[in-house]
C-alpha positions as a printed Julia matrix, in Angstrom:
153×3 Matrix{Float64}:
  10.55  -48.16  44.71
  10.08  -44.46  45.26
   8.3   -44.18  41.91
   5.81  -46.89  42.9
   5.11  -45.15  46.2
   4.59  -41.81  44.41
   2.29  -43.44  41.84
   0.24  -45.09  44.62
  -0.06  -41.73  46.37
  -1.33  -40.08  43.15
  -3.9   -42.83  42.61
  -5.15  -42.48  46.2
  -5.31  -38.7   45.93
  -7.2   -38.88  42.62
  -9.67  -41.4   44.05
 -10.37  -39.23  47.09
 -10.85  -36.15  44.92
 -13.23  -38.02  42.58
 -15.26  -39.32  45.54
 -15.54  -35.8   46.96
 -16.72  -34.37  43.63
 -19.33  -37.13  43.26
 -20.64  -36.48  46.79
 -20.94  -32.74  46.12
 -22.84  -33.35  42.88
 -25.26  -35.72  44.61
 -25.91  -33.18  47.35
 -26.43  -30.4   44.81
 -28.84  -32.59  42.84
 -30.89  -33.35  45.96
 -31.09  -29.64  46.79
 -32.33  -28.71  43.31
 -35.04  -31.37  43.22
 -38.37  -29.67  43.73
 -40.88  -30.94  46.2
 -44.1   -31.77  44.41
 -47.28  -30.18  45.65
 -50.34  -32.19  46.64
 -51.93  -31.07  43.39
 -48.97  -32.37  41.32
 -49.15  -35.71  43.14
 -52.9   -35.93  42.48
 -52.37  -35.27  38.76
 -49.68  -38.0   38.66
 -51.94  -40.49  40.44
 -54.93  -39.81  38.19
 -52.85  -39.98  35.03
 -51.1   -43.12  36.26
 -54.42  -44.89  36.74
 -56.07  -43.62  33.54
 -53.1   -44.08  31.19
 -52.42  -47.58  32.53
 -56.04  -48.47  31.77
 -55.9   -46.94  28.3
 -52.62  -48.51  27.18
 -53.24  -51.8   28.98
 -50.15  -51.82  31.15
 -49.34  -51.94  34.84
 -50.12  -48.76  36.77
 -46.75  -48.86  38.55
 -44.9   -48.81  35.21
 -46.84  -45.73  34.15
 -46.32  -44.01  37.51
 -42.57  -44.68  37.35
 -42.48  -43.09  33.9
 -44.43  -40.06  35.11
 -42.04  -39.72  38.04
 -38.94  -39.64  35.87
 -37.96  -43.3   35.51
 -39.51  -44.2   32.15
 -39.33  -47.55  30.4
 -39.1   -47.33  26.63
 -42.21  -49.44  25.99
 -44.33  -47.42  28.41
 -43.2   -44.1   26.94
 -43.91  -45.22  23.39
 -47.36  -46.56  24.18
 -48.4   -43.46  26.12
 -47.16  -41.1   23.41
 -49.02  -43.08  20.74
 -52.41  -42.86  22.48
 -52.35  -39.35  24.02
 -53.04  -36.29  21.89
 -52.94  -33.73  24.72
 -53.35  -33.27  28.44
 -54.57  -30.07  30.06
 -55.1   -29.05  33.64
 -57.98  -26.57  33.89
 -58.64  -24.37  36.89
 -62.04  -22.8   37.44
 -62.98  -20.12  39.93
 -66.04  -21.17  41.94
 -68.56  -18.73  43.43
 -67.48  -17.38  46.79
 -63.75  -17.3   45.85
 -62.85  -19.74  48.63
 -62.71  -22.77  46.35
 -61.64  -23.71  42.87
 -62.23  -26.72  40.67
 -59.3   -28.47  39.04
 -59.91  -30.65  35.99
 -57.59  -33.0   34.2
 -58.6   -33.25  30.56
 -56.97  -35.99  28.48
 -57.63  -36.08  24.72
 -56.72  -39.35  23.03
 -55.66  -39.9   19.44
 -58.71  -42.16  18.88
 -61.04  -39.22  19.54
 -62.08  -40.23  23.07
 -61.57  -38.08  26.13
 -61.13  -38.53  29.85
 -62.04  -35.8   32.34
 -61.87  -35.86  36.09
 -62.26  -33.04  38.57
 -61.45  -32.14  42.11
 -62.45  -29.24  44.34
 -59.61  -27.55  46.21
 -59.18  -24.52  48.42
 -58.08  -21.25  46.84
 -54.78  -21.4   48.74
 -53.91  -24.75  47.14
 -53.81  -23.25  43.64
 -50.36  -22.74  42.11
 -49.15  -19.15  42.53
 -49.09  -18.52  38.78
 -52.71  -19.61  38.43
 -53.87  -17.36  41.29
 -51.92  -14.48  39.75
 -53.56  -15.04  36.37
 -57.03  -15.12  37.94
 -56.25  -11.81  39.67
 -54.76  -10.22  36.56
 -57.46  -11.26  34.09
 -60.5   -11.58  36.36
 -61.36  -14.61  34.23
 -63.33  -17.63  35.34
 -60.94  -20.27  33.94
 -57.22  -20.82  33.52
 -55.77  -23.62  31.39
 -52.31  -25.12  31.61
 -50.95  -27.75  29.22
 -49.42  -30.76  30.94
 -46.42  -32.45  29.32
 -44.81  -35.81  29.94
 -41.61  -35.36  31.97
 -39.48  -36.81  29.15
 -40.94  -34.66  26.38
 -40.0   -31.23  25.07
 -42.89  -28.84  25.89
 -42.14  -26.76  22.78
 -42.88  -29.8   20.66
 -46.57  -29.86  21.64
């Protein structure tokens, strides 16, 4: 009888410890998740709309994939049609504004380009730093699918 009581106590203690570890990991994961900027959200929205059109699938399926919850079929179809995606930043006269372009090159040779004007303060820090360091007019950044290895491109 004493052995059964001791065993029950060990099971209860192990369960409580496991629950505590799981809770800590979930909290740590939430803390490390980065908050997306308005620019990142715009890129996701544009790509969600354009890639859904190009691959002939539902926009929500594409958006879910771009937000980290990919379905195998959606991932495969997007990777088959897209050659590359770049986000280009251009300094506009007056230095108060910049133009952001999303440039999608498809495997079939077609392209999709869209642009948006934003305030200088909305640029990512690294882009502003590169403009200051190089005094260039344009900065390009490759954009990779969240599930892909950037070194592969």
